[in-house]
C-alpha positions in Angstrom: -27.7 7.8 -18.4 -30.2 5.0 -19.0 -32.7 6.7 -16.6 -32.2 10.0 -18.4 -33.0 8.4 -21.7 -36.2 6.8 -20.3 -37.3 10.1 -18.8 -36.6 11.9 -22.1 -38.5 9.2 -24.1 -41.4 9.4 -21.7 -41.5 13.2 -22.0 -41.5 13.0 -25.8 -44.3 10.5 -25.9 -46.5 12.2 -23.3 -45.7 15.7 -24.5 -48.4 15.9 -27.2 -51.0 14.6 -24.8 -50.3 17.2 -22.2 -50.3 19.9 -24.8 -53.7 18.9 -26.1 -55.0 18.4 -22.6 -53.9 21.9 -21.7 -55.4 23.4 -24.8 -58.7 21.5 -24.7 -59.3 21.2 -20.9 -57.1 23.3 -18.6 -57.3 26.6 -20.5 -61.1 26.5 -21.2 -61.8 25.6 -17.5 -59.4 28.4 -16.3 -61.2 30.9 -18.7 -64.6 29.8 -17.4 -63.4 30.4 -13.8 -62.1 33.8 -14.7 -65.2 34.7 -16.6 -67.4 33.7 -13.6 -65.7 36.3 -11.4 -66.9 39.2 -13.6 -70.2 40.7 -14.7 -71.5 43.2 -17.2 -73.0 46.4 -15.9 -74.4 49.4 -17.6 -72.5 52.6 -16.8 -74.2 55.8 -15.8 -78.0 55.7 -15.4 -78.4 53.0 -17.9 -78.1 55.1 -21.0 -74.4 54.4 -21.5 -72.6 51.3 -22.6 -71.7 48.3 -20.6 -68.6 47.7 -18.7 -67.0 44.5 -17.2 -66.6 44.7 -13.5 -65.2 42.3 -10.9 -68.0 40.7 -8.9 -66.2 38.0 -7.0 -68.5 35.2 -6.0 -71.7 37.1 -6.8 -72.4 35.0 -9.9 -72.2 31.8 -7.9 -74.5 33.3 -5.3 -76.9 34.3 -8.0 -76.9 30.9 -9.6 -77.4 29.1 -6.3 -80.1 31.5 -5.2 -82.0 31.0 -8.5 -84.9 28.6 -8.0 -84.7 27.5 -11.6 -81.1 26.4 -11.2 -81.8 24.5 -8.1 -84.9 22.8 -9.6 -82.6 21.8 -12.5 -80.6 19.6 -10.1 -83.8 18.1 -8.9 -84.7 17.1 -12.4 -81.2 15.6 -12.8 -81.7 13.6 -9.6 -85.0 12.1 -10.8 -83.4 11.4 -14.2 -80.4 9.6 -12.6 -82.6 7.6 -10.3 -84.8 6.5 -13.2 -82.3 6.2 -16.0 -79.1 4.7 -14.5 -80.7 1.6 -13.0 -82.6 0.9 -16.2 -79.6 1.4 -18.3 -77.2 -0.8 -16.2 -79.7 -3.6 -15.7 -80.9 -3.6 -19.3 -77.5 -3.5 -20.9 -76.2 -6.2 -18.5 -79.2 -8.4 -19.1 -78.8 -8.1 -22.9 -75.1 -8.8 -22.7 -75.7 -11.9 -20.6 -78.3 -13.1 -23.0 -75.9 -12.7 -26.0 -73.2 -14.5 -24.0 -75.3 -17.4 -23.2 -74.8 -20.7 -24.9 -78.4 -20.6 -26.3 -78.0 -17.3 -28.1 -78.2 -17.3 -31.8 -77.3 -14.6 -34.4 -75.1 -12.8 -31.9 -73.5 -10.5 -34.5 -76.9 -9.4 -35.9 -78.3 -8.5 -32.5 -75.1 -6.7 -31.5 -75.3 -4.6 -34.6 -79.1 -4.0 -34.3 -78.8 -2.9 -30.7 -75.8 -0.7 -31.3 -77.2 1.1 -34.4 -79.3 3.6 -32.4 -76.0 4.9 -30.8 -74.7 5.7 -34.3 -77.5 8.2 -34.8 -76.6 11.7 -33.7 -78.3 12.8 -30.6 -80.0 15.8 -32.2 -81.5 13.5 -35.0 -82.6 10.9 -32.4 -84.3 13.6 -30.4 -86.1 15.0 -33.4 -87.3 11.5 -34.4 -88.7 10.9 -30.9 -90.3 14.4 -30.8 -92.2 13.4 -34.0 -93.1 10.0 -32.3 -94.3 11.9 -29.2 -96.4 14.5 -31.0 -100.2 13.9 -31.2 -101.8 14.1 -34.7 -98.4 13.3 -36.2 -97.2 10.2 -34.4 -98.4 6.7 -35.4 -97.3 5.5 -31.9 -99.6 8.0 -30.1 -102.5 7.1 -32.5 -102.1 3.4 -31.8 -102.0 4.1 -28.1 -105.2 6.2 -28.3 -107.0 3.6 -30.4 -106.1 1.1 -27.7 -107.5 3.3 -24.9 -104.1 4.4 -23.6 -103.8 8.1 -23.2 -100.4 9.5 -22.3 -99.0 13.0 -22.9 -95.3 12.7 -23.5 -94.9 16.5 -23.1 -96.8 16.9 -19.9 -95.1 17.6 -16.5 -95.5 13.9 -15.6 -94.5 12.6 -19.0 -91.5 14.8 -19.8 -89.0 12.9 -17.7 -90.0 9.4 -18.9 -89.8 10.8 -22.4 -86.3 12.0 -22.1 -85.2 8.7 -20.3 -86.7 6.7 -23.1 -84.7 8.7 -25.7 -81.5 8.2 -23.7 -82.1 4.5 -23.3 -82.7 4.1 -27.0 -79.4 5.9 -27.7 -77.1 4.3 -25.1 -78.4 0.8 -24.2 -76.8 -0.9 -27.1 -73.5 0.9 -26.7 -73.1 -0.2 -23.0 -74.3 -3.7 -23.9 -71.4 -4.0 -26.2 -69.0 -3.0 -23.4 -70.5 -5.6 -21.1 -70.5 -8.3 -23.8 -66.8 -7.6 -24.6 -66.0 -8.0 -20.9 -68.0 -11.3 -20.7 -66.1 -12.6 -23.7 -62.8 -12.0 -21.9 -63.8 -14.3 -19.0 -61.7 -17.5 -18.7 -64.0 -20.2 -20.1 -62.4 -22.8 -17.8 -64.0 -21.0 -14.8 -67.4 -21.3 -16.3 -66.8 -24.9 -17.3 -65.7 -25.8 -13.7 -68.9 -24.1 -12.4 -71.0 -26.2 -14.8 -69.2 -29.4 -13.7 -70.0 -28.5 -10.1 -73.7 -28.4 -10.9 -74.3 -24.6 -11.2 -77.2 -23.7 -13.4 -77.3 -21.0 -16.1 -78.8 -18.4 -13.7 -76.3 -19.1 -11.0 -73.4 -18.8 -13.5 -74.7 -15.6 -14.9 -75.4 -13.8 -11.6 -72.9 -15.5 -9.3 -69.9 -15.8 -11.5 -70.1 -13.7 -14.6 -71.4 -10.5 -13.1 -68.8 -10.4 -10.3 -66.0 -11.1 -12.8 -66.9 -8.0 -14.9 -67.4 -5.8 -12.0 -64.8 -3.3 -13.2 -66.7 -2.8 -16.4 -69.9 -2.3 -14.5 -68.2 0.4 -12.3 -66.8 2.1 -15.4 -70.1 2.2 -17.2 -71.8 3.5 -14.0 -69.2 6.2 -13.5 -69.4 7.4 -17.2 -73.2 7.2 -17.0 -73.4 9.4 -13.9 -71.1 12.0 -15.6 -73.0 11.9 -18.8 -76.4 12.2 -17.0 -75.2 15.5 -15.4 -74.5 16.8 -18.9 -78.1 16.2 -20.0 -78.9 18.9 -22.7 -79.6 17.9 -26.3 -82.7 15.7 -25.7 -84.6 18.2 -23.4 -83.5 21.1 -25.6 -85.3 19.5 -28.6 -88.3 18.5 -26.5 -88.5 22.1 -25.3 -89.6 22.9 -28.9 -92.6 20.5 -28.7 -96.1 21.8 -28.6 -97.2 22.4 -25.0 -94.0 20.9 -23.7 -93.4 21.0 -19.9 -89.7 21.1 -20.6 -88.6 24.7 -19.9 -85.5 26.5 -21.2 -83.9 26.0 -17.7 -85.1 22.4 -17.2 -81.5 21.2 -16.5 -78.4 23.1 -15.2 -76.9 22.8 -18.7 -79.9 24.4 -20.2 -79.9 27.1 -17.5 -76.3 27.9 -18.4 -77.1 27.9 -22.2 -80.1 30.3 -21.6 -78.1 32.6 -19.4 -75.3 32.8 -22.0 -77.1 33.0 -25.3 -80.5 34.4 -24.4 -79.7 36.7 -21.5 -76.1 37.4 -22.6 -75.0 36.9 -18.9 -71.8 35.0 -19.5 -70.6 35.4 -16.0 -73.7 33.7 -14.6 -73.4 31.0 -17.3 -69.8 30.3 -16.4 -70.6 30.2 -12.7 -73.4 27.7 -13.4 -71.1 25.6 -15.5 -68.4 25.5 -12.8 -70.9 24.5 -10.2 -72.1 21.7 -12.4 -68.5 20.5 -13.1 -67.8 20.5 -9.3 -71.0 18.4 -8.8 -69.8 15.9 -11.4 -66.4 15.7 -9.8 -67.9 15.1 -6.4 -70.3 12.4 -7.6 -67.5 10.7 -9.6 -65.4 10.6 -6.4 -68.3 9.2 -4.4 -69.1 6.5 -7.0 -65.4 5.3 -7.3 -64.9 5.5 -3.5 -68.0 3.5 -2.8 -67.5 0.9 -5.4 -63.8 0.6 -4.4 -64.7 -0.1 -0.8 -67.4 -2.6 -1.8 -64.8 -4.4 -4.0 -62.4 -4.7 -1.1 -65.0 -6.1 1.2 -66.0 -8.6 -1.4 
């Protein structure tokens, strides 16, 4: 009887979550999979209307066979290799500085570093496009007056430009996560290390960082997933004058272009499913690798 009550209470409490999860996640994913198995074809000799026909895995084959789609994953790889280490190291370094005994005005710096995250991504990208545009940007003018020439929209400058925007948006947010984890550390452990003669650097790297490893893994996992969804910043940069960012620069932009510019919803759905599978695979690799590393430690 008691077990039945517990089961019923759990079902009542978890019911709303599973309903929302089904409506917001399961059904859209199922619809995307179903949509990816069909394509639109013109009937007759091309003079009639279009009809939806079952195409099986043809849309997946078309996406994987498209050079633009494959190059998008190459862009994501370069973005991850460039962005993720900078974000993790930068956010962790700032959190350690704020957590140190020498830090002053902690609340002010927390707020100042977190504020960029409060700016919507589209607005942030528009601000940075202005700052990147020659003849408009005071930053570019100052760089040119100092003899530094750099085209933020060039093939070599596009990726660093996007990484810079992402760092500006997310560095403070992840710093707050690390700082909260550092604040939860038992201060007696740090005091014992100080008594044993450990310096500030040894305490930060040898004690604090290992103790917040779970937070570092969580941030790394979410950052990997978020990096694969790169869309807003390059989409805005695509509108810049002479920008090297094409409409298919990332897989997300490829799917967007396929759906809303070419009206090929089957191809867009297939590209989205492939990207989701990639995100799931990388999430598994990150959690598995960090889990094994933690056991060895």
